[in-house]
N, CA, C and O of each residue as an XYZ file, in Angstrom:
880
protein
N      -3.838      2.911     97.347
C      -2.463      3.316     96.268
C      -2.226      1.458     95.850
O      -2.742      1.053     94.809
N      -1.589      0.666     96.567
C      -1.551     -0.402     96.821
C      -2.447     -1.160     95.821
O      -2.065     -2.130     95.168
N      -3.855     -0.538     95.763
C      -5.042     -1.275     94.761
C      -4.526     -0.596     93.587
O      -4.535     -1.411     92.664
N      -4.142      0.373     93.258
C      -4.411      1.125     92.351
C      -2.672      0.371     91.226
O      -2.334      0.402     90.043
N      -2.240     -0.044     92.179
C      -1.035     -0.506     91.582
C      -1.424     -2.115     90.708
O      -1.006     -2.547     89.634
N      -2.589     -2.819     91.919
C      -2.209     -4.233     91.494
C      -3.425     -4.058     90.679
O      -3.524     -5.113     90.053
N      -4.525     -3.187     90.314
C      -4.999     -2.909     88.898
C      -4.425     -2.900     87.997
O      -4.599     -3.592     86.993
N      -3.464     -1.942     88.238
C      -2.891     -1.357     87.281
C      -1.746     -2.434     86.537
O      -1.662     -2.520     85.312
N      -1.161     -2.977     87.180
C      -0.121     -4.458     87.143
C      -1.504     -5.538     86.442
O      -1.227     -5.962     85.321
N      -2.422     -5.834     86.808
C      -3.380     -6.536     86.289
C      -3.717     -6.045     84.524
O      -3.619     -6.791     83.550
N      -4.013     -4.985     84.521
C      -4.306     -4.173     82.976
C      -3.507     -4.218     82.354
O      -3.865     -4.258     81.177
N      -1.557     -4.254     82.613
C      -0.766     -4.241     81.766
C      -0.707     -5.824     81.300
O      -0.630     -6.307     80.170
N      -0.776     -6.478     82.660
C      -1.023     -7.924     82.054
C      -2.224     -8.535     81.045
O      -2.036     -9.527     80.342
N      -3.172     -7.970     81.077
C      -4.228     -8.041     79.982
C      -3.845     -7.304     78.716
O      -4.160     -7.670     77.584
N      -3.202     -6.333     78.991
C      -2.673     -5.640     77.259
C      -1.629     -6.348     76.816
O      -1.322     -6.266     75.627
N      -0.872     -7.201     77.742
C       0.341     -7.673     77.051
C      -0.410     -9.487     76.726
O       0.226    -10.241     75.990
N      -1.289     -9.801     77.144
C      -1.786    -10.923     76.662
C      -2.269    -10.667     75.423
O      -1.705    -11.054     74.399
N      -3.694     -9.782     75.452
C      -4.058     -9.241     74.375
C      -2.941     -9.456     73.240
O      -2.908    -10.491     72.575
N      -1.963     -8.329     73.055
C      -1.416     -7.964     72.163
C      -0.643     -9.150     71.575
O      -0.297     -9.210     70.396
N      -0.315    -10.432     72.840
C       0.322    -11.801     72.150
C      -0.784    -12.193     71.300
O      -0.538    -12.298     70.099
N      -2.166    -12.469     71.782
C      -3.121    -13.143     70.932
C      -3.490    -12.356     69.366
O      -3.945    -13.059     68.464
N      -3.213    -10.597     69.100
C      -3.723    -10.251     68.721
C      -2.306    -11.014     67.553
O      -2.531    -11.585     66.486
N      -1.044    -10.804     68.121
C       0.041    -11.032     67.067
C      -0.330    -12.668     66.659
O      -0.630    -13.077     65.537
N      -0.228    -13.373     67.775
C      -0.709    -14.767     67.222
C      -2.068    -14.893     65.929
O      -2.225    -15.938     65.298
N      -2.606    -14.135     65.793
C      -4.197    -14.040     64.847
C      -3.542    -13.336     63.798
O      -3.699    -13.625     62.611
N      -2.910    -12.540     64.156
C      -1.938    -11.683     62.555
C      -1.116    -12.695     61.881
O      -1.220    -12.904     60.672
N      -0.185    -13.418     62.753
C       0.530    -15.113     62.377
C      -0.062    -15.919     61.497
O       0.340    -16.192     60.366
N      -1.207    -16.367     62.134
C      -2.304    -17.229     62.129
C      -2.895    -16.971     60.519
O      -2.879    -17.841     59.648
N      -3.327    -15.811     60.372
C      -3.502    -14.949     58.935
C      -3.008    -15.002     57.908
O      -3.473    -15.370     56.829
N      -1.164    -14.312     58.415
C      -0.612    -14.144     57.890
C      -0.017    -15.738     56.792
O       0.275    -15.601     55.604
N       0.043    -17.024     57.475
C      -0.216    -18.768     56.752
C      -1.426    -18.615     55.894
O      -1.296    -18.385     54.691
N      -2.394    -18.711     56.359
C      -3.387    -18.423     55.775
C      -3.173    -17.985     54.287
O      -3.153    -18.754     53.327
N      -3.046    -16.876     54.256
C      -2.803    -15.803     53.139
C      -2.126    -17.030     52.377
O      -2.775    -17.891     51.782
N      -0.702    -16.995     52.475
C       0.205    -17.549     51.744
C       0.066    -19.033     51.222
O       0.590    -19.483     50.203
N      -0.790    -19.747     52.170
C      -1.629    -20.959     52.064
C      -2.436    -21.170     50.110
O      -2.429    -21.727     49.012
N      -3.133    -19.923     51.269
C      -4.391    -19.372     49.662
C      -4.070    -19.105     48.655
O      -4.701    -19.347     47.626
N      -2.571    -18.311     48.772
C      -1.791    -18.025     47.351
C      -0.996    -18.867     46.910
O      -0.569    -18.688     45.770
N      -0.539    -20.088     47.709
C      -0.397    -21.505     47.525
C      -1.151    -22.023     46.212
O      -0.906    -22.057     45.006
N      -2.410    -22.489     47.241
C      -3.413    -22.897     46.449
C      -3.886    -22.527     44.974
O      -3.776    -23.260     43.991
N      -4.445    -21.219     45.009
C      -4.259    -20.231     43.855
C      -3.331    -20.944     43.029
O      -3.734    -21.929     42.410
N      -2.062    -20.548     42.935
C      -1.454    -20.982     42.127
C      -1.636    -22.639     41.549
O      -1.627    -22.941     40.356
N      -1.750    -23.308     42.339
C      -1.869    -24.817     42.433
C      -2.892    -25.010     41.225
O      -2.892    -25.775     40.261
N      -3.973    -23.776     41.763
C      -5.258    -24.172     40.959
C      -5.294    -23.505     39.729
O      -6.233    -23.795     38.988
N      -4.350    -22.545     39.289
C      -4.144    -22.462     38.366
C      -3.464    -23.054     36.852
O      -3.624    -22.961     35.635
N      -2.495    -23.801     38.003
C      -1.699    -24.461     37.180
C      -1.909    -25.500     36.375
O      -1.427    -25.814     35.287
N      -3.158    -26.264     37.477
C      -4.195    -27.357     36.826
C      -5.274    -27.165     35.843
O      -5.874    -27.819     34.990
N      -5.257    -26.063     36.304
C      -6.443    -25.210     35.296
C      -5.308    -25.504     33.379
O      -5.525    -26.150     32.354
N      -4.463    -24.817     33.743
C      -3.749    -24.787     32.533
C      -3.396    -26.043     31.724
O      -3.357    -26.147     30.498
N      -3.096    -27.160     32.840
C      -2.729    -28.321     32.803
C      -3.826    -28.639     31.762
O      -3.531    -28.600     30.568
N      -5.192    -28.980     32.198
C      -6.336    -29.566     31.989
C      -6.687    -28.820     30.194
O      -6.922    -29.558     29.237
N      -6.642    -27.210     30.082
C      -6.747    -26.838     28.973
C      -5.672    -27.552     28.404
O      -6.196    -28.436     27.726
N      -4.520    -27.630     28.327
C      -3.215    -28.209     27.297
C      -4.166    -29.199     26.750
O      -4.481    -29.114     25.564
N      -4.805    -30.423     27.738
C      -4.761    -31.616     27.197
C      -6.242    -31.322     26.345
O      -6.640    -31.813     25.288
N      -6.894    -30.285     27.285
C      -7.864    -30.244     25.931
C      -8.089    -29.716     24.730
O      -9.150    -29.715     24.105
N      -6.874    -29.188     24.372
C      -6.705    -27.745     23.161
C      -6.168    -29.187     22.937
O      -7.149    -29.754     22.456
N      -5.290    -29.985     23.005
C      -4.731    -31.363     21.880
C      -5.922    -32.602     22.060
O      -5.396    -33.606     21.581
N      -6.703    -32.798     22.336
C      -8.032    -33.036     21.900
C      -8.571    -32.687     20.685
O      -9.120    -33.325     19.787
N      -8.184    -31.079     20.925
C      -9.355    -30.518     20.009
C      -8.462    -29.920     18.741
O      -9.099    -29.225     17.950
N      -7.496    -30.058     18.557
C      -6.586    -29.822     17.186
C      -7.059    -30.353     16.243
O      -6.797    -29.613     15.295
N      -7.559    -31.123     15.926
C      -8.588    -31.482     14.972
C      -9.582    -30.955     14.308
O      -9.913    -31.013     13.124
N     -10.108    -30.320     15.424
C     -11.697    -29.520     15.305
C     -11.788    -28.362     15.036
O     -10.915    -27.576     15.403
N     -12.977    -27.923     14.256
C     -12.832    -26.658     14.238
C     -15.098    -26.746     14.234
O     -15.827    -27.728     14.098
N     -15.451    -25.277     14.443
C     -16.424    -25.047     14.299
C     -17.309    -23.947     12.943
O     -16.973    -22.858     12.478
N     -17.945    -24.418     12.786
C     -18.689    -23.717     11.303
C     -20.891    -23.420     12.396
O     -21.794    -24.120     12.856
N     -20.555    -22.001     12.210
C     -21.820    -21.232     13.101
C     -22.681    -20.434     12.670
O     -22.265    -19.475     12.018
N     -23.828    -20.548     12.848
C     -24.972    -19.534     12.785
C     -25.813    -20.373     11.105
O     -26.651    -19.883     10.349
N     -25.039    -21.914     11.052
C     -25.982    -22.624      9.628
C     -27.386    -23.205     10.605
O     -27.466    -23.910     11.610
N     -28.703    -22.297      9.467
C     -30.055    -22.539     10.549
C     -29.933    -24.276     10.485
O     -29.058    -24.926      9.913
N     -30.893    -24.691     11.122
C     -31.009    -26.103     11.631
C     -32.419    -26.751     10.998
O     -33.447    -26.192     11.377
N     -32.552    -27.748     10.176
C     -34.041    -28.006      9.887
C     -34.473    -28.851     10.942
O     -33.646    -29.325     11.720
N     -35.516    -29.052     11.033
C     -36.490    -30.257     11.823
C     -36.322    -31.579     11.470
O     -36.821    -32.533     12.068
N     -35.596    -31.632     10.470
C     -35.362    -32.715     10.156
C     -33.851    -33.465     10.346
O     -33.457    -34.622     10.203
N     -33.346    -32.449     10.662
C     -31.702    -32.504     10.724
C     -30.927    -33.938     10.829
O     -31.382    -34.530     11.808
N     -29.949    -34.687     10.191
C     -29.115    -35.758     10.604
C     -27.689    -35.830     10.502
O     -27.238    -34.698     10.326
N     -26.993    -36.518     10.533
C     -25.299    -36.324     10.416
C     -25.375    -36.527      8.751
O     -24.227    -36.452      8.313
N     -26.135    -36.708      7.914
C     -26.035    -36.765      6.391
C     -26.470    -35.519      6.037
O     -26.126    -35.123      4.923
N     -27.025    -34.934      6.598
C     -27.439    -33.121      6.288
C     -25.788    -32.481      6.337
O     -24.995    -32.235      5.428
N     -25.728    -32.399      7.246
C     -24.742    -31.493      7.825
C     -23.397    -32.260      7.215
O     -22.498    -31.655      6.631
N     -23.408    -33.258      7.379
C     -21.980    -33.489      6.299
C     -21.850    -32.659      4.883
O     -20.901    -32.034      4.409
N     -23.490    -32.956      4.284
C     -23.416    -31.749      3.243
C     -23.184    -30.999      2.961
O     -22.622    -30.748      1.895
N     -23.599    -30.080      4.020
C     -23.533    -28.856      4.462
C     -22.160    -28.169      4.205
O     -21.880    -27.206      3.490
N     -21.079    -29.275      5.327
C     -19.662    -28.893      5.897
C     -19.108    -29.290      4.209
O     -18.213    -28.498      3.915
N     -19.406    -30.313      3.019
C     -18.709    -30.372      2.547
C     -19.293    -29.107      1.261
O     -18.360    -28.637      0.610
N     -20.101    -28.802      1.049
C     -20.400    -27.228      0.658
C     -19.619    -26.280      0.815
O     -18.824    -25.575      0.194
N     -20.178    -26.485      2.117
C     -18.999    -24.968      2.525
C     -17.637    -24.986      2.349
O     -17.261    -23.847      2.071
N     -16.492    -25.979      2.397
C     -15.457    -26.254      1.947
C     -15.115    -26.120      0.705
O     -14.088    -25.561      0.321
N     -16.167    -26.751     -0.159
C     -16.351    -26.393     -1.552
C     -16.088    -24.633     -2.083
O     -15.218    -24.230     -2.855
N     -17.118    -23.852     -1.397
C     -16.849    -22.779     -1.856
C     -16.275    -22.069     -1.456
O     -16.408    -20.900     -1.818
N     -15.245    -22.483     -0.398
C     -14.177    -21.908      0.284
C     -12.733    -22.043     -0.764
O     -11.792    -21.254     -0.852
N     -12.945    -23.237     -1.433
C     -12.146    -23.656     -1.955
C     -10.601    -24.601     -1.040
O      -9.379    -24.462     -1.079
N     -11.438    -25.413     -0.396
C     -10.908    -25.964      0.497
C     -11.395    -27.965      0.414
O     -11.158    -28.594      1.445
N     -11.791    -28.466     -0.352
C     -12.510    -29.331     -0.956
C     -12.101    -30.631      0.333
O     -10.912    -30.934      0.429
N     -13.197    -31.383      1.327
C     -12.983    -32.703      1.890
C     -13.826    -33.527      1.011
O     -14.695    -33.379      0.152
N     -12.971    -34.765      1.805
C     -13.985    -36.007      1.034
C     -14.591    -36.369      2.722
O     -14.297    -35.677      3.697
N     -15.352    -37.423      2.760
C     -16.104    -38.064      3.518
C     -14.957    -38.255      4.504
O     -15.087    -37.937      5.687
N     -13.743    -38.818      3.973
C     -13.342    -39.809      4.520
C     -12.381    -39.042      5.376
O     -11.604    -39.579      6.164
N     -12.483    -37.743      5.169
C     -11.623    -36.807      5.803
C     -12.389    -36.493      7.157
O     -11.625    -36.296      8.102
N     -13.609    -36.415      7.414
C     -14.465    -36.329      8.611
C     -14.272    -37.131      9.168
O     -14.057    -38.156      8.520
N     -14.188    -37.282     11.260
C     -13.996    -38.200     11.698
C     -15.116    -38.496     12.259
O     -15.665    -39.595     12.186
N     -15.662    -37.187     13.064
C     -17.269    -36.878     13.440
C     -17.782    -35.933     13.146
O     -17.248    -34.825     13.105
N     -18.978    -36.206     12.872
C     -19.513    -34.637     12.990
C     -20.966    -34.697     13.935
O     -21.662    -35.698     14.100
N     -21.229    -33.183     14.559
C     -22.527    -32.863     15.003
C     -23.041    -31.504     15.645
O     -22.209    -30.775     16.185
N     -23.952    -31.254     15.620
C     -24.489    -30.242     16.187
C     -24.718    -30.151     17.866
O     -25.253    -30.998     18.581
N     -24.359    -29.343     18.109
C     -24.264    -29.085     19.910
C     -25.468    -28.950     20.109
O     -26.155    -28.138     19.491
N     -25.941    -29.797     21.086
C     -26.928    -29.356     21.741
C     -27.353    -28.059     22.802
O     -26.533    -27.750     23.666
N     -28.425    -27.448     22.726
C     -28.963    -26.166     22.968
C     -29.950    -26.157     24.844
O     -30.924    -26.905     24.923
N     -29.806    -25.840     25.319
C     -30.874    -25.780     26.769
C     -32.383    -24.765     25.883
O     -32.416    -23.628     25.412
N     -33.476    -25.900     25.998
C     -34.912    -25.597     25.995
C     -35.073    -23.834     26.067
O     -34.476    -23.199     26.937
N     -35.824    -23.259     25.189
C     -36.250    -22.097     25.240
C     -34.910    -21.140     24.919
O     -34.924    -19.966     25.289
N     -33.633    -21.754     24.142
C     -32.062    -20.503     24.019
C     -32.543    -20.595     22.413
O     -32.734    -21.695     21.895
N     -32.727    -19.308     21.651
C     -33.274    -19.112     20.406
C     -31.627    -19.489     19.336
O     -31.582    -20.110     18.273
N     -30.602    -18.931     20.013
C     -28.881    -19.007     19.469
C     -29.478    -20.765     18.351
O     -30.207    -21.753     18.452
N     -28.373    -20.004     17.265
C     -28.545    -21.037     16.262
C     -26.921    -22.133     17.118
O     -25.797    -21.636     17.184
N     -27.200    -23.366     17.567
C     -25.914    -23.730     17.665
C     -25.245    -24.162     17.037
O     -25.667    -24.664     15.995
N     -23.466    -24.198     17.431
C     -23.030    -24.054     16.355
C     -22.511    -26.095     15.887
O     -22.530    -27.002     16.720
N     -22.210    -26.222     14.734
C     -21.693    -27.561     14.084
C     -20.128    -28.125     14.532
O     -19.068    -27.640     14.137
N     -20.265    -29.115     15.330
C     -18.818    -29.340     15.523
C     -18.316    -30.220     14.615
O     -18.881    -31.308     14.495
N     -17.186    -29.912     13.830
C     -16.354    -30.918     12.752
C     -15.078    -31.647     13.319
O     -14.053    -30.970     13.405
N     -15.052    -32.674     13.626
C     -13.502    -33.206     13.542
C     -13.172    -34.170     12.551
O     -13.681    -35.250     12.250
N     -11.903    -33.332     11.980
C     -11.551    -33.801     11.037
C      -9.811    -35.158     11.001
O      -9.072    -35.404     11.954
N      -9.742    -35.579      9.927
C      -8.099    -36.302     10.560
C      -7.283    -35.908     10.336
O      -6.470    -36.555      9.675
N      -7.037    -34.730     10.714
C      -5.746    -34.087     10.736
C      -5.690    -32.601     10.769
O      -6.098    -31.875      9.862
N      -5.109    -32.172     11.978
C      -4.672    -30.494     12.092
C      -4.335    -30.389     10.997
O      -5.393    -30.492     10.376
N      -3.146    -30.176      9.928
C      -2.924    -29.569      9.217
C      -4.760    -29.259      8.219
O      -5.347    -28.181      8.131
N      -5.091    -30.262      7.789
C      -6.449    -29.806      7.142
C      -7.861    -28.877      7.892
O      -8.783    -28.174      7.479
N      -7.395    -29.340      9.110
C      -8.550    -28.107      9.559
C      -8.094    -26.441     10.150
O      -8.752    -25.584     10.741
N      -6.799    -26.478      9.718
C      -5.765    -25.448      9.565
C      -6.661    -24.704      8.430
O      -7.478    -23.783      8.406
N      -5.966    -25.753      7.348
C      -6.269    -25.027      5.644
C      -7.868    -24.709      5.459
O      -8.200    -23.851      4.641
N      -8.993    -25.510      6.338
C     -10.214    -24.551      5.882
C     -10.568    -23.537      6.850
O     -11.664    -23.022      6.627
N      -9.796    -23.001      8.109
C     -10.006    -21.977      8.881
C      -9.267    -21.202      7.945
O     -10.051    -20.795      7.088
N      -8.148    -20.831      7.738
C      -7.252    -19.994      6.555
C      -7.973    -19.423      5.006
O      -7.942    -18.365      4.377
N      -8.624    -20.794      4.820
C      -9.517    -20.536      3.454
C     -10.611    -19.838      3.323
O     -10.979    -19.087      2.419
N     -11.328    -20.299      4.765
C     -12.186    -19.339      4.634
C     -11.794    -18.255      5.229
O     -12.847    -17.662      5.466
N     -10.711    -17.468      5.716
C     -10.652    -16.456      6.309
C      -9.851    -15.269      4.796
O      -9.516    -14.088      4.883
N      -9.771    -16.319      3.428
C      -9.016    -15.821      2.904
C     -10.314    -15.279      1.675
O     -10.177    -14.326      0.908
N     -11.609    -16.233      1.777
C     -12.536    -16.502      0.971
C     -13.085    -15.109      1.565
O     -13.058    -14.242      0.692
N     -13.455    -14.760      2.500
C     -14.027    -13.344      3.292
C     -13.022    -12.138      2.979
O     -13.397    -10.971      2.869
N     -12.020    -12.465      2.882
C     -11.178    -11.013      2.645
C     -11.511    -10.926      1.139
O     -12.177    -10.007      0.662
N     -11.067    -11.815      0.521
C     -11.740    -11.854     -1.304
C     -12.972    -11.372     -1.615
O     -13.119    -10.673     -2.617
N     -13.806    -11.627     -0.953
C     -15.434    -11.315     -1.135
C     -15.897    -10.523      0.038
O     -16.658    -10.937      0.913
N     -15.366     -9.358     -0.034
C     -15.908     -8.177      1.392
C     -17.260     -8.043      1.172
O     -17.895     -7.402      2.010
N     -17.848     -8.518      0.209
C     -19.405     -7.359     -0.082
C     -20.307     -9.021     -0.297
O     -21.441     -9.207     -0.738
N     -19.116    -10.204      0.288
C     -20.494    -11.463      0.133
C     -19.814    -12.535      0.879
O     -19.749    -13.732      0.602
N     -19.421    -12.018      1.674
C     -18.825    -12.877      3.023
C     -19.498    -14.357      2.745
O     -20.497    -14.388      2.027
N     -18.922    -15.717      3.353
C     -19.286    -16.859      3.776
C     -21.228    -16.613      4.427
O     -21.433    -15.978      5.462
N     -22.245    -17.148      3.716
C     -23.769    -17.072      4.548
C     -24.038    -17.408      3.266
O     -23.623    -17.242      2.119
N     -25.316    -18.210      4.198
C     -26.041    -19.165      3.671
C     -26.976    -19.356      2.348
O     -27.653    -20.301      1.942
N     -26.694    -17.923      1.808
C     -26.854    -18.397      0.326
C     -25.855    -19.172     -0.488
O     -26.368    -19.762     -1.438
N     -24.407    -19.333     -0.338
C     -23.886    -19.798     -0.483
C     -24.225    -21.674     -1.037
O     -23.857    -22.425     -1.939
N     -25.196    -21.723      0.247
C     -25.289    -22.977      1.071
C     -27.087    -23.847      0.283
O     -27.753    -24.880      0.348
N     -27.066    -22.766     -0.246
C     -28.523    -22.674     -0.979
C     -29.651    -22.862      0.244
O     -30.346    -23.815      0.597
N     -29.531    -21.822      0.600
C     -30.634    -22.076      1.607
C     -31.585    -20.575      1.442
O     -31.371    -19.420      1.074
N     -32.774    -21.400      1.971
C     -33.855    -20.000      1.518
C     -33.827    -19.001      2.869
O     -33.573    -19.241      4.050
N     -34.210    -17.752      2.148
C     -34.761    -16.888      3.341
C     -33.467    -15.628      3.095
O     -32.968    -15.415      1.990
N     -33.157    -15.036      4.106
C     -32.579    -13.884      3.806
C     -31.184    -14.277      4.109
O     -31.096    -15.003      5.098
N     -29.746    -13.901      3.343
C     -28.588    -14.015      3.260
C     -28.192    -14.266      5.194
O     -28.731    -13.455      5.948
N     -27.441    -15.178      5.719
C     -27.474    -15.084      7.260
C     -25.843    -15.755      6.976
O     -25.569    -16.786      6.361
N     -24.933    -14.815      7.631
C     -23.231    -14.771      7.758
C     -23.159    -15.993      8.432
O     -23.923    -16.237      9.366
N     -22.284    -16.807      8.033
C     -22.124    -18.234      8.116
C     -20.199    -17.908      9.094
O     -19.487    -17.033      8.601
N     -19.794    -18.508     10.055
C     -18.553    -18.498     10.348
C     -18.352    -19.676     10.737
O     -19.161    -20.423     11.288
N     -16.574    -20.008     10.288
C     -15.730    -20.846     10.999
C     -14.506    -20.560     11.758
O     -13.742    -19.684     11.353
N     -14.252    -21.241     12.845
C     -13.553    -21.059     13.449
C     -12.856    -21.735     14.220
O     -13.773    -22.342     14.773
N     -11.403    -22.334     14.980
C     -11.658    -23.289     15.784
C     -12.284    -23.378     17.247
O     -12.573    -22.434     17.983
N     -12.414    -24.642     17.472
C     -13.250    -25.298     18.320
C     -12.238    -24.864     20.121
O     -11.480    -25.752     20.512
N     -12.352    -23.491     21.040
C     -11.902    -23.657     21.880
C     -13.050    -24.287     22.921
O     -14.275    -24.396     22.957
N     -11.668    -24.700     23.910
C     -11.763    -25.311     24.974
C     -12.705    -24.369     26.113
O     -12.724    -23.160     25.884
N     -13.555    -24.916     27.439
C     -14.714    -23.903     27.941
C     -13.217    -22.975     28.159
O     -12.947    -21.980     27.486
N     -12.440    -23.480     29.122
C     -11.047    -22.409     29.899
C     -10.593    -21.192     28.676
O     -10.122    -20.069     28.859
N     -10.971    -21.974     27.255
C     -10.114    -20.455     26.527
C     -10.906    -19.485     25.696
O     -10.576    -18.438     25.141
N     -12.384    -20.327     25.793
C     -13.680    -19.071     25.967
C     -13.898    -18.952     26.775
O     -15.099    -18.761     26.582
N     -13.737    -18.839     28.189
C     -14.188    -17.801     28.975
C     -12.553    -16.278     28.867
O     -12.470    -15.051     28.929
N     -11.940    -17.053     28.748
C     -10.630    -16.228     28.439
C     -10.812    -15.091     27.807
O     -10.710    -13.932     28.209
N     -11.249    -15.772     26.200
C     -11.609    -15.297     25.056
C     -12.349    -14.169     25.580
O     -11.819    -13.059     25.522
N     -13.592    -14.312     26.123
C     -14.459    -13.639     26.683
C     -14.110    -12.375     27.518
O     -14.799    -11.376     27.314
N     -13.158    -12.317     28.392
C     -12.285    -11.119     29.255
C     -11.863    -10.683     28.660
O     -11.790     -9.455     28.705
N     -11.127    -11.645     27.401
C     -10.459    -10.513     26.374
C     -11.160     -9.658     25.666
O     -10.802     -8.482     25.731
N     -12.000     -9.909     25.053
C     -13.137     -9.370     24.127
C     -13.391     -7.942     25.026
O     -13.387     -6.741     24.755
N     -13.641     -8.868     26.408
C     -14.405     -7.216     26.908
C     -13.248     -5.754     27.275
O     -13.570     -4.572     27.387
N     -12.398     -6.137     27.348
C     -10.840     -5.421     27.881
C     -11.002     -4.817     26.680
O     -11.727     -3.885     26.331
N     -10.236     -5.473     26.114
C     -10.360     -5.337     24.593
C     -11.122     -3.984     24.374
O     -10.492     -3.018     23.943
N     -12.710     -3.868     24.712
C     -13.579     -3.081     24.382
C     -13.679     -2.003     24.881
O     -14.232     -1.102     24.251
N     -13.149     -1.783     26.206
C     -13.530     -1.258     27.446
C     -12.230     -0.097     27.326
O     -12.275      1.131     27.259
N     -11.233     -0.915     27.330
C      -9.986     -0.049     26.957
C      -9.498      0.450     25.292
O      -8.534      1.204     25.157
N     -10.172      0.006     24.253
C     -10.413      0.627     22.924
C      -8.742      0.159     22.571
O      -7.800      0.864     22.209
N      -8.822     -1.468     22.864
C      -7.555     -2.257     21.930
C      -8.182     -2.510     20.502
O      -9.349     -2.781     20.220
N      -6.743     -2.296     19.420
C      -7.102     -2.742     18.126
C      -7.260     -4.060     17.695
O      -7.065     -4.383     16.523
N      -7.623     -4.889     18.621
C      -7.221     -6.447     17.633
C      -6.854     -7.469     19.375
O      -6.043     -7.434     20.300
N      -8.199     -8.354     18.898
C      -8.199     -9.076     20.180
C      -8.716    -10.750     19.080
O      -9.749    -10.740     18.411
N      -7.924    -11.799     19.119
C      -8.265    -13.061     18.407
C      -7.520    -14.377     18.976
O      -6.478    -14.093     19.567
N      -7.751    -15.418     18.940
C      -7.359    -16.418     19.364
C      -6.867    -17.659     18.312
O      -7.687    -18.464     17.871
N      -5.263    -17.716     17.929
C      -5.282    -18.864     17.004
C      -4.375    -19.929     18.022
O      -3.743    -19.631     19.035
N      -4.528    -21.117     17.453
C      -4.490    -22.574     18.250
C      -4.783    -22.799     19.388
O      -4.341    -23.820     19.915
N      -5.367    -22.176     19.894
C      -6.519    -22.023     20.733
C      -5.659    -21.475     22.325
O      -5.617    -21.992     23.441
N      -5.185    -20.477     21.877
C      -4.499    -19.138     22.200
C      -4.769    -17.674     21.883
O      -4.697    -16.971     20.875
N      -5.219    -17.452     23.571
C      -5.775    -15.888     23.136
C      -4.548    -14.973     22.923
O      -3.355    -15.160     23.158
N      -5.133    -14.061     22.470
C      -4.059    -12.624     21.870
C      -4.526    -10.999     21.955
O      -5.718    -10.939     21.654
N      -3.931     -9.560     22.292
C      -4.537     -8.858     22.178
C      -3.642     -7.851     21.741
O      -2.487     -7.912     22.163
N      -3.911     -7.086     21.101
C      -3.221     -5.851     20.576
C      -3.313     -4.721     21.015
O      -4.495     -4.404     20.878
N      -2.515     -3.553     21.669
C      -3.369     -2.016     21.848
C      -3.157     -1.626     20.708
O      -4.255     -1.615     20.151
N      -2.210     -1.219     19.864
C      -1.995     -1.221     18.203
C      -1.762     -1.502     17.859
O      -0.780     -2.212     18.080
N      -2.395     -1.339     16.675
C      -1.286     -1.887     15.351
C      -0.139     -2.198     14.924
O       0.243     -3.064     14.137
N       0.837     -0.726     16.029
C       2.122     -0.868     15.382
C       3.123     -1.696     17.074
O       4.353     -1.642     17.050
N       2.720     -2.073     17.788
C       1.987     -2.949     18.803
C       2.234     -4.085     18.740
O       1.456     -4.653     17.973
N       3.558     -5.267     19.547
C       3.324     -6.443     19.211
C       2.335     -6.935     19.975
O       1.997     -6.316     20.985
N       1.552     -8.448     19.514
C       0.805     -8.691     19.736
C       1.104     -9.468     21.682
O       2.260     -9.698     22.036
N      -0.015     -9.731     22.591
C      -0.100     -9.717     23.821
C      -0.153    -11.125     24.275
O      -1.055    -11.054     25.109
N       0.131    -12.024     24.265
C      -0.360    -13.345     24.623
C      -1.559    -13.985     26.126
O      -1.228    -14.533     27.178
N      -2.595    -13.709     25.742
C      -2.898    -13.668     27.281
C      -3.275    -15.676     27.800
O      -3.809    -16.501     27.060
N      -2.808    -15.902     29.137
C      -2.569    -16.902     29.137
C      -3.485    -17.661     29.985
O      -3.878    -18.826     29.915
N      -3.769    -16.543     30.950
C      -4.955    -16.587     32.693
C      -5.446    -15.272     32.380
O      -5.238    -14.468     31.470
N      -6.416    -15.309     33.780
C      -6.964    -14.197     34.035
C      -6.186    -12.865     34.607
O      -6.596    -11.720     34.417
N      -5.030    -13.193     35.319
C      -3.888    -12.516     35.975
C      -3.564    -11.802     34.626
O      -3.406    -10.581     34.642
N      -3.475    -12.379     33.664
C      -2.352    -11.456     32.727
C      -3.804    -10.329     32.187
O      -3.431     -9.266     31.691
N      -4.886    -10.480     32.248
C      -5.421     -9.443     31.712
C      -5.714     -7.985     32.747
O      -5.698     -6.789     32.453
N      -6.035     -8.849     34.335
C      -6.028     -7.951     35.245
C      -4.522     -6.794     35.151
O      -4.490     -5.570     35.031
N      -3.253     -7.943     35.281
C      -1.966     -7.016     34.967
C      -1.942     -5.662     33.900
O      -1.219     -4.670     33.985
N      -3.051     -5.992     32.807
C      -3.248     -5.333     31.811
C      -3.672     -3.826     31.923
O      -3.298     -2.745     31.468
N      -5.200     -4.582     33.239
C      -5.559     -3.358     33.652
C      -4.900     -2.370     34.793
O      -5.222     -1.234     35.144
N      -4.184     -2.971     35.094
C      -3.694     -2.137     36.768
C      -2.638     -1.173     35.387
O      -2.870      0.019     35.190
N      -1.391     -2.032     34.468
C      -0.606     -1.231     33.747
C      -1.033     -0.007     33.579
O      -0.365      0.795     32.925
C-alpha cells in the first residue's frame, strides 16, 4: 500500500508537471499568434503605403494594350502610334505632352503582346485620354478602338486604353475579378488605382483595399 501511494503521488506530480508545461506551451502559442497577427497587420499597412506611393508615381501614366509590335519599333514609332490613337478618340496630344513612352519587355517565349506605357505631363490629361477612349467605344459599339484605326495591316485587333496599375493593385484586381466571376457579381473595375466590386447594379459599389476585404465578402 505504501508503494502504491508513493507511485500514485509520483504520477500526480507528473500529471501536474505536464499540465503546467501544457499551459506554458498554450501561453507561448497565444503570444506567437498575437505577434503574427500584429506583424501581419504591419505588413499589410506597409504594402498599402508602398502602393500609395507607387500610385502617386503612376498618376500621369496610362497603358495602351494589344498594339502589334514591329520588328523595327522605336520610341518615335510608338510616339506616332499614341498620337494617332489620341487623334482617333478626339483627345489630341502634343509630343510635348509625352514625358516618357516605352513598351514593356516580356519574358522569352511569351506570346502576349506587351503593353505600351505612356507617361504624360499631367494627371488631368491622362484622365481625359482614358475617358475619351471609353466614350469612343460607347459611341462606336460596332467598331470599337482597334488596330484598323491605326492603319495596321491584318485583321482588326481590339486596342485597350487603361490606367497603369501598381503590382499590388494588379494582384488585387485579379483576385477581385475572380471573386466577381465566381459569385456572379455585376461589375468589377478600377479607377484612380483603386479596385471596386458591385454585387448588383442597384447596390452601391464596394471598394477593395486589400485581400482581407475579398475574404470578408466570401464569408458574408
